[in-house]
The first five atom37 places (N, CA, C, CB, O) and aatype in JSON, in Angstrom:
{
  "aatype": [12, 9, 10, 1, 0, 16, 10, 9, 17, 10, 16, 9, 0, 19, 0, 6, 19, 19, 8, 7, 18, 10, 1, 19, 11, 18, 10, 2, 1, 8, 19, 7, 3, 1, 1, 0, 1, 5, 9, 7, 19, 13, 16, 7, 15, 0, 10, 9, 13, 7, 9, 0, 17, 17, 15, 15, 10, 17, 9, 7, 0, 7, 16, 1, 15, 5, 5, 10, 13, 19, 7, 10, 10, 17, 10, 19, 0, 12, 10, 7, 13, 3, 19, 19, 13, 7, 1, 10, 9, 13, 1, 0, 15, 17, 6, 1, 9, 10, 7, 6, 13, 3, 14, 1, 1, 7, 7, 10, 10, 7, 13, 7, 12, 0, 13, 10, 13, 13, 0, 14, 10, 10, 19, 0, 11, 10, 1, 7, 8],
  "atom_mask": [
    [1, 1, 1, 1, 1],
    [1, 1, 1, 1, 1],
    [1, 1, 1, 1, 1],
    [1, 1, 1, 1, 1],
    [1, 1, 1, 1, 1],
    [1, 1, 1, 1, 1],
    [1, 1, 1, 1, 1],
    [1, 1, 1, 1, 1],
    [1, 1, 1, 1, 1],
    [1, 1, 1, 1, 1],
    [1, 1, 1, 1, 1],
    [1, 1, 1, 1, 1],
    [1, 1, 1, 1, 1],
    [1, 1, 1, 1, 1],
    [1, 1, 1, 1, 1],
    [1, 1, 1, 1, 1],
    [1, 1, 1, 1, 1],
    [1, 1, 1, 1, 1],
    [1, 1, 1, 1, 1],
    [1, 1, 1, 0, 1],
    [1, 1, 1, 1, 1],
    [1, 1, 1, 1, 1],
    [1, 1, 1, 1, 1],
    [1, 1, 1, 1, 1],
    [1, 1, 1, 1, 1],
    [1, 1, 1, 1, 1],
    [1, 1, 1, 1, 1],
    [1, 1, 1, 1, 1],
    [1, 1, 1, 1, 1],
    [1, 1, 1, 1, 1],
    [1, 1, 1, 1, 1],
    [1, 1, 1, 0, 1],
    [1, 1, 1, 1, 1],
    [1, 1, 1, 1, 1],
    [1, 1, 1, 1, 1],
    [1, 1, 1, 1, 1],
    [1, 1, 1, 1, 1],
    [1, 1, 1, 1, 1],
    [1, 1, 1, 1, 1],
    [1, 1, 1, 0, 1],
    [1, 1, 1, 1, 1],
    [1, 1, 1, 1, 1],
    [1, 1, 1, 1, 1],
    [1, 1, 1, 0, 1],
    [1, 1, 1, 1, 1],
    [1, 1, 1, 1, 1],
    [1, 1, 1, 1, 1],
    [1, 1, 1, 1, 1],
    [1, 1, 1, 1, 1],
    [1, 1, 1, 0, 1],
    [1, 1, 1, 1, 1],
    [1, 1, 1, 1, 1],
    [1, 1, 1, 1, 1],
    [1, 1, 1, 1, 1],
    [1, 1, 1, 1, 1],
    [1, 1, 1, 1, 1],
    [1, 1, 1, 1, 1],
    [1, 1, 1, 1, 1],
    [1, 1, 1, 1, 1],
    [1, 1, 1, 0, 1],
    [1, 1, 1, 1, 1],
    [1, 1, 1, 0, 1],
    [1, 1, 1, 1, 1],
    [1, 1, 1, 1, 1],
    [1, 1, 1, 1, 1],
    [1, 1, 1, 1, 1],
    [1, 1, 1, 1, 1],
    [1, 1, 1, 1, 1],
    [1, 1, 1, 1, 1],
    [1, 1, 1, 1, 1],
    [1, 1, 1, 0, 1],
    [1, 1, 1, 1, 1],
    [1, 1, 1, 1, 1],
    [1, 1, 1, 1, 1],
    [1, 1, 1, 1, 1],
    [1, 1, 1, 1, 1],
    [1, 1, 1, 1, 1],
    [1, 1, 1, 1, 1],
    [1, 1, 1, 1, 1],
    [1, 1, 1, 0, 1],
    [1, 1, 1, 1, 1],
    [1, 1, 1, 1, 1],
    [1, 1, 1, 1, 1],
    [1, 1, 1, 1, 1],
    [1, 1, 1, 1, 1],
    [1, 1, 1, 0, 1],
    [1, 1, 1, 1, 1],
    [1, 1, 1, 1, 1],
    [1, 1, 1, 1, 1],
    [1, 1, 1, 1, 1],
    [1, 1, 1, 1, 1],
    [1, 1, 1, 1, 1],
    [1, 1, 1, 1, 1],
    [1, 1, 1, 1, 1],
    [1, 1, 1, 1, 1],
    [1, 1, 1, 1, 1],
    [1, 1, 1, 1, 1],
    [1, 1, 1, 1, 1],
    [1, 1, 1, 0, 1],
    [1, 1, 1, 1, 1],
    [1, 1, 1, 1, 1],
    [1, 1, 1, 1, 1],
    [1, 1, 1, 1, 1],
    [1, 1, 1, 1, 1],
    [1, 1, 1, 1, 1],
    [1, 1, 1, 0, 1],
    [1, 1, 1, 0, 1],
    [1, 1, 1, 1, 1],
    [1, 1, 1, 1, 1],
    [1, 1, 1, 0, 1],
    [1, 1, 1, 1, 1],
    [1, 1, 1, 0, 1],
    [1, 1, 1, 1, 1],
    [1, 1, 1, 1, 1],
    [1, 1, 1, 1, 1],
    [1, 1, 1, 1, 1],
    [1, 1, 1, 1, 1],
    [1, 1, 1, 1, 1],
    [1, 1, 1, 1, 1],
    [1, 1, 1, 1, 1],
    [1, 1, 1, 1, 1],
    [1, 1, 1, 1, 1],
    [1, 1, 1, 1, 1],
    [1, 1, 1, 1, 1],
    [1, 1, 1, 1, 1],
    [1, 1, 1, 1, 1],
    [1, 1, 1, 1, 1],
    [1, 1, 1, 0, 1],
    [1, 1, 1, 1, 1]
  ],
  "atom_positions": [
    [[179.69, 72.26, 120.06], [178.78, 72.41, 119.11], [179.48, 73.78, 118.55], [177.18, 72.45, 119.68], [179.56, 74.18, 117.38]],
    [[179.83, 74.22, 119.42], [180.41, 75.46, 119.09], [180.98, 74.88, 117.08], [181.99, 75.91, 120.59], [180.32, 74.78, 116.05]],
    [[182.68, 74.62, 117.46], [183.2, 73.87, 117.39], [183.01, 73.36, 115.83], [182.95, 73.24, 118.42], [183.82, 73.85, 115.05]],
    [[182.15, 72.53, 115.32], [181.09, 71.95, 114.25], [180.46, 73.15, 113.39], [179.78, 71.11, 115.06], [180.35, 73.5, 112.21]],
    [[180.11, 73.59, 114.72], [179.53, 75.34, 113.65], [179.8, 76.46, 113.47], [178.55, 75.95, 113.8], [179.12, 77.45, 113.18]],
    [[181.52, 76.17, 113.76], [182.87, 76.94, 113.52], [182.94, 76.38, 111.95], [184.38, 76.46, 114.71], [182.8, 77.25, 111.09]],
    [[183.13, 75.09, 111.53], [183.64, 74.1, 110.67], [182.34, 74.0, 109.58], [184.06, 72.62, 111.56], [182.75, 73.89, 108.42]],
    [[181.32, 74.01, 109.66], [180.15, 74.11, 108.9], [180.01, 75.85, 107.95], [178.84, 73.81, 110.16], [179.63, 76.18, 106.83]],
    [[180.51, 76.52, 109.06], [181.3, 77.59, 108.54], [181.94, 77.86, 107.75], [181.8, 77.88, 108.95], [181.92, 78.89, 107.07]],
    [[182.39, 77.29, 107.73], [184.01, 77.22, 106.74], [183.57, 76.3, 105.41], [185.64, 76.17, 107.8], [183.87, 76.65, 104.27]],
    [[183.02, 75.41, 105.62], [182.08, 75.03, 104.5], [181.98, 75.97, 103.63], [180.79, 74.73, 104.87], [182.62, 76.31, 102.64]],
    [[180.62, 76.49, 104.45], [179.7, 77.46, 103.85], [180.69, 78.36, 103.0], [178.79, 78.33, 105.01], [180.98, 78.45, 101.81]],
    [[181.11, 79.0, 104.21], [182.01, 79.65, 103.29], [183.12, 79.61, 101.54], [182.62, 79.73, 104.15], [183.32, 80.26, 100.52]],
    [[183.64, 77.9, 102.5], [184.12, 77.85, 100.9], [183.08, 77.48, 99.37], [185.25, 76.62, 100.95], [183.38, 77.67, 98.19]],
    [[181.99, 76.99, 99.88], [180.72, 76.73, 98.47], [180.79, 78.23, 98.53], [178.75, 75.79, 98.73], [181.76, 78.44, 97.79]],
    [[180.3, 79.61, 99.01], [180.51, 80.24, 98.75], [181.17, 80.77, 97.79], [180.55, 80.3, 99.31], [180.5, 81.1, 96.81]],
    [[183.1, 81.07, 97.76], [183.19, 80.99, 96.88], [183.61, 80.4, 95.97], [183.28, 81.44, 96.9], [184.38, 80.95, 95.19]],
    [[183.38, 79.59, 95.86], [183.07, 78.45, 94.9], [181.76, 78.71, 93.99], [182.86, 77.1, 95.77], [181.91, 78.54, 92.78]],
    [[180.6, 79.06, 94.44], [179.27, 80.1, 93.51], [179.72, 81.01, 93.25], [177.94, 80.64, 94.1], [179.73, 81.29, 92.05]],
    [[180.28, 81.86, 94.12], [181.06, 83.28, 93.47], [181.74, 83.29, 91.94], [0.0, 0.0, 0.0], [181.47, 83.83, 90.87]],
    [[182.49, 82.64, 92.29], [183.92, 82.6, 90.82], [182.49, 81.56, 89.89], [186.36, 81.13, 91.39], [182.5, 81.95, 88.72]],
    [[181.51, 80.59, 90.08], [181.38, 80.38, 89.09], [180.02, 80.73, 88.24], [181.74, 79.34, 89.18], [179.6, 80.31, 87.16]],
    [[179.32, 82.04, 89.57], [178.61, 83.13, 89.21], [179.18, 83.91, 87.71], [178.67, 84.07, 90.51], [178.62, 83.93, 86.62]],
    [[180.56, 84.58, 88.14], [180.98, 85.02, 87.72], [181.27, 85.31, 86.47], [181.3, 84.89, 88.16], [181.06, 86.31, 85.79]],
    [[182.23, 83.43, 86.08], [182.98, 82.77, 85.46], [181.54, 82.9, 84.05], [183.59, 81.19, 86.38], [181.43, 83.84, 83.27]],
    [[180.55, 81.56, 84.11], [179.59, 81.87, 83.64], [177.93, 82.84, 83.52], [179.7, 81.14, 83.68], [177.44, 83.11, 82.42]],
    [[177.31, 83.23, 84.8], [176.13, 83.85, 84.26], [176.58, 84.96, 84.51], [174.76, 83.57, 84.74], [175.91, 84.87, 85.54]],
    [[177.18, 86.19, 84.61], [177.41, 88.03, 84.67], [177.54, 88.2, 82.94], [179.33, 88.74, 85.76], [177.41, 89.28, 82.37]],
    [[177.8, 87.04, 82.32], [178.09, 87.41, 81.04], [176.91, 87.11, 80.35], [179.27, 86.77, 80.48], [176.81, 87.66, 79.25]],
    [[175.52, 86.02, 80.9], [174.69, 86.58, 79.66], [172.93, 86.75, 80.51], [174.77, 85.13, 78.0], [171.79, 86.4, 80.24]],
    [[173.55, 87.42, 81.5], [172.92, 88.54, 82.11], [173.11, 89.82, 83.03], [172.32, 88.09, 82.54], [172.31, 90.6, 83.56]],
    [[174.4, 89.72, 83.0], [175.11, 90.84, 83.56], [175.23, 90.84, 84.94], [0.0, 0.0, 0.0], [174.9, 90.0, 85.78]],
    [[175.83, 92.1, 85.04], [177.03, 91.89, 86.83], [175.14, 91.27, 87.89], [178.21, 94.8, 87.93], [174.6, 90.25, 88.31]],
    [[174.8, 93.41, 87.75], [173.93, 93.14, 88.59], [172.68, 91.38, 89.39], [173.38, 94.15, 87.94], [172.39, 90.9, 90.49]],
    [[172.4, 91.09, 87.89], [171.25, 90.49, 87.82], [172.52, 89.02, 88.21], [170.09, 90.75, 86.14], [172.59, 88.61, 89.37]],
    [[173.08, 88.63, 87.53], [173.3, 87.27, 89.13], [173.87, 87.5, 89.33], [173.5, 85.87, 89.45], [174.82, 86.9, 88.82]],
    [[174.29, 88.79, 90.44], [174.85, 88.8, 92.16], [173.05, 88.37, 91.94], [175.71, 90.76, 93.37], [172.87, 87.17, 91.71]],
    [[172.01, 89.1, 92.0], [170.79, 89.16, 92.57], [170.63, 87.53, 92.4], [169.66, 90.26, 91.81], [171.07, 86.98, 93.41]],
    [[170.15, 86.62, 91.48], [170.89, 85.63, 91.75], [171.07, 84.81, 92.26], [171.39, 85.71, 91.87], [170.37, 83.9, 92.72]],
    [[172.35, 85.08, 92.25], [173.1, 84.95, 93.7], [173.05, 84.3, 95.07], [0.0, 0.0, 0.0], [173.56, 83.43, 95.78]],
    [[172.09, 85.26, 95.02], [171.59, 85.3, 96.74], [170.34, 84.22, 96.53], [170.91, 87.22, 97.49], [169.95, 83.72, 97.58]],
    [[169.68, 83.81, 95.36], [168.49, 82.75, 96.26], [169.74, 81.29, 95.43], [165.87, 82.86, 95.45], [169.57, 80.13, 95.8]],
    [[170.58, 81.55, 94.65], [171.5, 80.29, 94.73], [171.84, 79.82, 95.31], [172.25, 80.12, 94.47], [171.75, 78.62, 95.56]],
    [[172.73, 81.18, 96.05], [173.45, 80.94, 97.72], [172.76, 80.44, 98.23], [0.0, 0.0, 0.0], [173.02, 79.23, 98.24]],
    [[171.21, 80.89, 99.18], [170.45, 81.21, 99.89], [170.14, 79.3, 100.1], [169.36, 82.46, 99.27], [170.15, 78.76, 101.2]],
    [[169.85, 78.47, 98.62], [169.94, 77.42, 97.94], [170.53, 76.38, 98.74], [170.57, 77.66, 96.82], [170.12, 75.43, 99.41]],
    [[172.07, 77.11, 98.31], [172.92, 76.1, 98.45], [173.16, 76.44, 100.35], [174.42, 76.27, 97.2], [172.83, 75.33, 100.79]],
    [[173.38, 76.98, 101.14], [173.46, 77.81, 102.24], [172.41, 76.51, 103.09], [172.82, 79.7, 101.96], [172.77, 75.69, 103.94]],
    [[170.91, 76.75, 102.41], [169.76, 75.81, 102.95], [170.42, 73.93, 103.02], [168.19, 76.04, 101.58], [170.42, 73.09, 103.92]],
    [[170.93, 73.93, 101.57], [171.49, 72.64, 101.27], [172.26, 71.74, 101.98], [0.0, 0.0, 0.0], [172.05, 70.52, 101.98]],
    [[173.55, 72.56, 102.88], [174.86, 73.1, 103.77], [173.91, 72.67, 105.43], [175.37, 75.41, 103.41], [174.12, 71.67, 106.12]],
    [[173.26, 73.35, 105.61], [172.39, 73.25, 106.69], [171.43, 72.29, 106.8], [171.81, 74.26, 106.8], [171.11, 72.13, 107.98]],
    [[171.01, 71.78, 106.24], [170.22, 70.58, 105.97], [170.79, 69.24, 106.76], [170.23, 70.36, 104.39], [170.36, 68.64, 107.74]],
    [[172.21, 68.98, 105.69], [172.79, 68.4, 105.52], [173.68, 67.86, 107.14], [173.24, 69.0, 104.44], [174.13, 66.74, 107.36]],
    [[173.72, 69.05, 108.05], [174.68, 69.19, 108.67], [174.07, 69.49, 110.27], [175.54, 70.21, 107.93], [174.56, 69.76, 111.37]],
    [[172.75, 69.28, 109.73], [172.35, 69.34, 111.11], [172.3, 69.2, 112.19], [171.99, 69.23, 111.28], [172.44, 70.05, 113.07]],
    [[172.1, 68.1, 112.28], [172.27, 67.01, 113.22], [172.77, 66.97, 113.42], [172.22, 66.16, 113.33], [172.71, 67.25, 114.62]],
    [[174.31, 66.61, 112.91], [175.69, 67.04, 113.29], [175.88, 68.0, 114.26], [176.34, 67.51, 112.25], [176.41, 67.75, 115.35]],
    [[175.46, 69.15, 113.91], [176.2, 70.33, 114.5], [175.91, 70.38, 116.41], [175.47, 71.9, 113.59], [176.57, 70.75, 117.38]],
    [[174.49, 69.76, 116.17], [173.98, 69.47, 117.37], [173.42, 70.67, 118.42], [0.0, 0.0, 0.0], [173.73, 70.9, 119.59]],
    [[172.27, 71.48, 117.35], [172.0, 71.99, 118.1], [170.52, 72.27, 118.51], [172.64, 72.7, 117.91], [169.71, 72.92, 117.84]],
    [[170.28, 71.64, 119.82], [168.44, 71.31, 119.59], [167.41, 71.96, 120.62], [0.0, 0.0, 0.0], [166.54, 71.57, 121.4]],
    [[167.82, 72.82, 120.32], [167.39, 74.29, 121.46], [166.99, 75.18, 119.75], [169.41, 75.34, 122.91], [167.42, 75.04, 118.61]],
    [[166.32, 75.78, 120.17], [165.83, 77.05, 119.07], [167.35, 78.43, 119.76], [163.33, 77.8, 119.57], [168.18, 79.2, 119.29]],
    [[167.02, 78.1, 120.66], [168.33, 79.49, 121.15], [169.69, 78.84, 120.41], [168.75, 79.68, 123.41], [170.23, 79.39, 119.45]],
    [[170.01, 77.99, 120.81], [171.42, 77.22, 119.95], [170.79, 77.02, 118.88], [172.19, 75.7, 120.49], [169.78, 76.58, 119.43]],
    [[170.64, 77.0, 118.23], [170.37, 76.98, 116.53], [170.12, 78.41, 116.44], [168.94, 75.96, 115.84], [170.94, 78.95, 115.7]],
    [[169.19, 79.29, 117.01], [169.71, 81.25, 116.58], [171.35, 81.53, 116.67], [168.94, 82.65, 118.09], [171.98, 82.26, 115.9]],
    [[171.99, 80.63, 118.02], [173.33, 81.21, 118.19], [174.3, 80.34, 117.33], [173.77, 81.25, 119.77], [175.53, 80.42, 117.37]],
    [[173.59, 79.48, 116.54], [174.22, 78.54, 115.43], [174.48, 80.66, 113.95], [172.25, 76.48, 114.67], [175.27, 81.55, 113.62]],
    [[172.92, 80.06, 113.73], [172.96, 81.28, 112.95], [173.61, 82.69, 113.19], [0.0, 0.0, 0.0], [173.99, 83.22, 112.15]],
    [[173.83, 83.44, 114.39], [174.38, 84.03, 114.53], [175.66, 83.81, 114.35], [174.04, 84.31, 115.22], [175.93, 84.25, 113.23]],
    [[177.08, 83.15, 115.1], [177.3, 82.7, 114.79], [178.65, 82.91, 113.04], [176.2, 82.36, 115.19], [179.78, 83.31, 112.73]],
    [[177.17, 82.15, 112.35], [177.47, 82.23, 111.35], [177.39, 83.63, 110.35], [176.92, 81.3, 111.08], [177.94, 83.66, 109.25]],
    [[176.76, 84.53, 110.8], [176.65, 85.61, 110.36], [177.42, 86.49, 110.5], [175.85, 85.94, 110.57], [177.61, 87.53, 109.86]],
    [[178.0, 85.95, 111.61], [178.82, 87.65, 112.47], [180.49, 86.4, 111.6], [178.62, 88.05, 115.67], [181.42, 87.13, 111.27]],
    [[180.63, 85.6, 111.45], [181.18, 85.37, 110.6], [181.31, 85.19, 108.92], [181.28, 84.86, 111.07], [182.4, 85.1, 108.35]],
    [[179.8, 85.15, 108.11], [180.51, 85.59, 106.92], [180.03, 86.57, 106.5], [180.61, 84.8, 105.94], [179.69, 86.69, 105.32]],
    [[179.86, 87.88, 107.83], [179.73, 89.4, 107.71], [181.37, 90.16, 107.1], [179.25, 90.02, 109.49], [181.65, 90.92, 106.18]],
    [[182.29, 89.35, 108.36], [183.68, 89.56, 108.34], [184.35, 89.26, 107.64], [0.0, 0.0, 0.0], [185.3, 90.0, 107.38]],
    [[184.14, 87.71, 106.81], [184.7, 87.65, 106.07], [184.29, 88.15, 104.44], [184.96, 86.64, 106.38], [185.16, 88.23, 103.58]],
    [[182.67, 88.51, 104.13], [182.64, 88.94, 102.8], [183.61, 90.7, 102.85], [180.72, 88.99, 102.3], [184.28, 91.27, 102.0]],
    [[183.22, 91.08, 104.32], [184.13, 92.65, 103.89], [185.4, 92.53, 104.13], [183.78, 94.04, 104.74], [185.83, 93.68, 104.2]],
    [[186.39, 91.64, 104.32], [187.74, 91.52, 104.4], [188.22, 91.19, 102.61], [188.11, 90.18, 105.64], [188.94, 91.8, 101.83]],
    [[187.12, 89.53, 102.47], [186.87, 89.04, 100.97], [187.28, 90.23, 99.9], [185.17, 88.65, 100.77], [188.15, 90.11, 99.03]],
    [[186.41, 91.48, 100.16], [185.76, 93.15, 99.25], [186.71, 93.5, 99.6], [0.0, 0.0, 0.0], [187.51, 93.28, 98.7]],
    [[187.18, 93.93, 100.41], [188.07, 94.89, 100.16], [189.47, 94.46, 100.25], [187.83, 95.9, 100.98], [190.09, 95.21, 99.5]],
    [[190.32, 93.56, 100.84], [191.61, 92.7, 100.45], [191.84, 92.46, 99.45], [191.78, 91.66, 100.84], [192.93, 92.79, 98.98]],
    [[191.05, 91.88, 98.82], [191.26, 90.52, 97.89], [190.44, 91.44, 96.22], [190.01, 88.61, 98.79], [190.92, 91.3, 95.1]],
    [[189.43, 92.13, 96.48], [188.49, 92.24, 95.21], [189.21, 93.89, 95.21], [186.35, 91.94, 95.43], [189.54, 94.42, 94.15]],
    [[189.4, 94.59, 96.59], [189.88, 96.29, 96.39], [188.29, 96.44, 95.78], [191.62, 96.82, 95.0], [187.97, 96.34, 94.59]],
    [[187.39, 96.71, 96.96], [186.29, 96.76, 96.35], [185.95, 98.04, 97.46], [185.37, 95.26, 96.21], [186.41, 98.08, 98.6]],
    [[184.75, 99.41, 96.65], [184.15, 100.18, 97.93], [184.06, 99.81, 98.33], [183.41, 100.75, 98.28], [184.08, 98.58, 98.25]],
    [[183.74, 100.76, 99.56], [182.89, 100.65, 101.09], [181.08, 101.37, 100.02], [183.96, 102.35, 103.02], [179.9, 101.39, 100.37]],
    [[181.55, 101.65, 99.17], [180.22, 102.06, 98.88], [179.5, 100.82, 97.72], [180.34, 103.75, 98.21], [178.3, 100.56, 97.7]],
    [[180.5, 100.2, 96.87], [180.1, 99.01, 96.52], [179.96, 97.46, 97.29], [180.81, 98.97, 95.64], [179.51, 96.43, 96.78]],
    [[180.6, 97.68, 99.0], [180.15, 96.91, 99.81], [178.86, 96.82, 100.23], [180.74, 97.02, 100.6], [178.17, 95.8, 100.26]],
    [[178.44, 98.39, 100.7], [177.29, 98.76, 101.36], [176.09, 98.52, 100.81], [177.3, 99.92, 101.6], [175.08, 98.31, 101.48]],
    [[176.16, 98.53, 99.02], [175.88, 98.61, 97.91], [175.16, 97.66, 97.96], [0.0, 0.0, 0.0], [173.96, 97.84, 98.16]],
    [[175.75, 96.16, 97.76], [174.86, 95.39, 97.97], [174.46, 94.74, 98.74], [174.83, 94.96, 97.51], [174.55, 93.52, 98.6]],
    [[173.75, 95.43, 100.05], [172.82, 95.28, 100.84], [171.76, 96.31, 101.19], [173.36, 94.94, 101.74], [171.23, 96.47, 102.29]],
    [[171.39, 97.43, 99.32], [170.85, 98.41, 99.73], [169.94, 98.25, 98.08], [171.94, 99.79, 100.29], [170.41, 98.57, 96.98]],
    [[168.66, 97.7, 98.31], [167.56, 96.74, 98.3], [167.31, 97.81, 96.61], [166.12, 96.69, 100.03], [167.36, 97.56, 95.4]],
    [[166.97, 99.43, 97.73], [167.16, 99.72, 96.5], [167.89, 100.12, 95.41], [166.77, 100.06, 96.48], [167.42, 100.49, 94.33]],
    [[169.27, 100.02, 95.77], [170.85, 99.64, 94.23], [170.06, 98.68, 93.56], [172.87, 98.62, 94.77], [169.78, 98.93, 92.39]],
    [[169.64, 97.61, 94.08], [169.43, 96.74, 93.75], [169.62, 95.36, 94.43], [0.0, 0.0, 0.0], [168.97, 94.35, 94.14]],
    [[170.6, 95.44, 95.38], [171.36, 94.76, 96.62], [170.86, 94.11, 96.86], [0.0, 0.0, 0.0], [169.77, 94.47, 97.3]],
    [[171.12, 92.7, 96.8], [170.42, 91.89, 97.69], [170.86, 90.86, 99.05], [169.9, 91.19, 96.84], [170.41, 89.98, 99.77]],
    [[172.3, 91.84, 98.77], [173.02, 90.02, 100.43], [171.85, 90.68, 101.68], [176.0, 90.28, 101.67], [171.75, 90.05, 102.73]],
    [[171.09, 91.85, 101.49], [171.26, 91.7, 104.01], [169.48, 90.65, 103.28], [0.0, 0.0, 0.0], [168.56, 90.9, 104.05]],
    [[169.24, 90.15, 102.67], [168.25, 89.06, 102.83], [169.04, 87.46, 102.64], [166.98, 89.33, 101.6], [168.68, 86.39, 103.13]],
    [[170.36, 87.77, 101.67], [170.55, 86.76, 102.05], [171.8, 86.32, 103.0], [0.0, 0.0, 0.0], [172.49, 85.36, 102.67]],
    [[172.08, 87.11, 104.29], [172.09, 87.65, 105.84], [171.55, 86.98, 106.14], [171.7, 88.81, 106.39], [171.92, 85.87, 106.52]],
    [[170.26, 87.48, 106.06], [169.11, 87.28, 106.91], [168.37, 85.2, 106.85], [167.82, 88.69, 106.13], [167.89, 84.35, 107.6]],
    [[168.83, 85.44, 105.24], [168.96, 83.71, 105.15], [170.03, 82.86, 105.98], [169.35, 83.31, 103.63], [169.53, 81.9, 106.58]],
    [[170.42, 82.91, 106.02], [171.5, 82.42, 106.65], [171.53, 82.45, 107.77], [172.42, 82.82, 106.36], [171.63, 81.34, 108.3]],
    [[171.47, 83.75, 108.78], [171.17, 83.7, 110.23], [169.91, 82.3, 110.58], [170.51, 85.44, 110.65], [170.0, 81.34, 111.35]],
    [[168.88, 82.7, 109.72], [167.46, 82.43, 110.43], [167.75, 80.44, 110.19], [165.63, 83.42, 109.26], [167.54, 79.64, 111.1]],
    [[168.24, 80.04, 108.83], [169.19, 79.06, 108.03], [168.91, 77.3, 109.34], [171.45, 80.05, 108.0], [168.19, 76.31, 109.21]],
    [[169.87, 77.71, 110.41], [169.68, 76.18, 111.63], [168.71, 76.18, 112.06], [170.48, 75.94, 112.96], [168.33, 75.08, 112.45]],
    [[167.58, 77.56, 112.27], [166.1, 77.49, 112.83], [165.46, 76.47, 111.9], [165.23, 79.03, 112.8], [165.02, 75.34, 112.11]],
    [[165.57, 77.48, 110.42], [164.27, 76.68, 109.42], [164.49, 75.21, 109.14], [164.14, 77.36, 107.8], [163.4, 74.67, 108.94]],
    [[165.45, 74.44, 109.05], [165.77, 73.72, 108.8], [165.96, 72.7, 110.09], [166.54, 74.15, 108.09], [166.48, 71.61, 109.83]],
    [[165.48, 73.02, 111.75], [165.61, 72.05, 112.68], [163.93, 72.2, 112.93], [166.81, 72.34, 114.0], [163.36, 71.6, 113.84]],
    [[163.23, 73.14, 111.96], [161.92, 73.25, 112.17], [161.66, 72.52, 111.07], [161.29, 74.59, 112.31], [160.76, 71.81, 111.53]],
    [[161.84, 72.06, 109.61], [161.88, 71.3, 108.91], [161.82, 69.96, 108.69], [162.38, 71.56, 108.7], [161.43, 69.2, 107.81]],
    [[162.64, 69.87, 110.42], [162.98, 68.5, 110.37], [162.18, 68.4, 110.9], [164.03, 67.85, 110.72], [161.43, 68.03, 110.0]],
    [[161.33, 68.43, 112.12], [160.49, 68.14, 112.97], [161.11, 68.65, 114.46], [0.0, 0.0, 0.0], [160.42, 68.39, 115.45]],
    [[162.74, 69.56, 114.7], [163.44, 68.93, 115.34], [162.33, 70.13, 116.67], [165.39, 68.89, 114.91], [162.52, 70.05, 117.89]]
  ]
}
């Protein structure tokens, strides 16, 4: 289960990188960077939901605790990936990275990360497992 959950997290990470590239390339110029990032949390959550739905049976997390474990694995891996990607690739400041999580400053990424954590559990409930 851990290997499969990790492979699906890699799929989510690649999908989110492509999603971010497309957001910057096409959406930013129409609505601005901040609004595009906010919209991106919702479209990214939909993307995560789709991947979680598609992969849930294959991962094999049959119990609530296993589903929460998968969500935690995805959350920790994505937080690490986002920080490393932001700091090393985009040279983003800690202030910019933390601002993405601060709703008072327009950052909604914390909500996206919470959705990522609960996605396996949500999908299982909707599938009746």
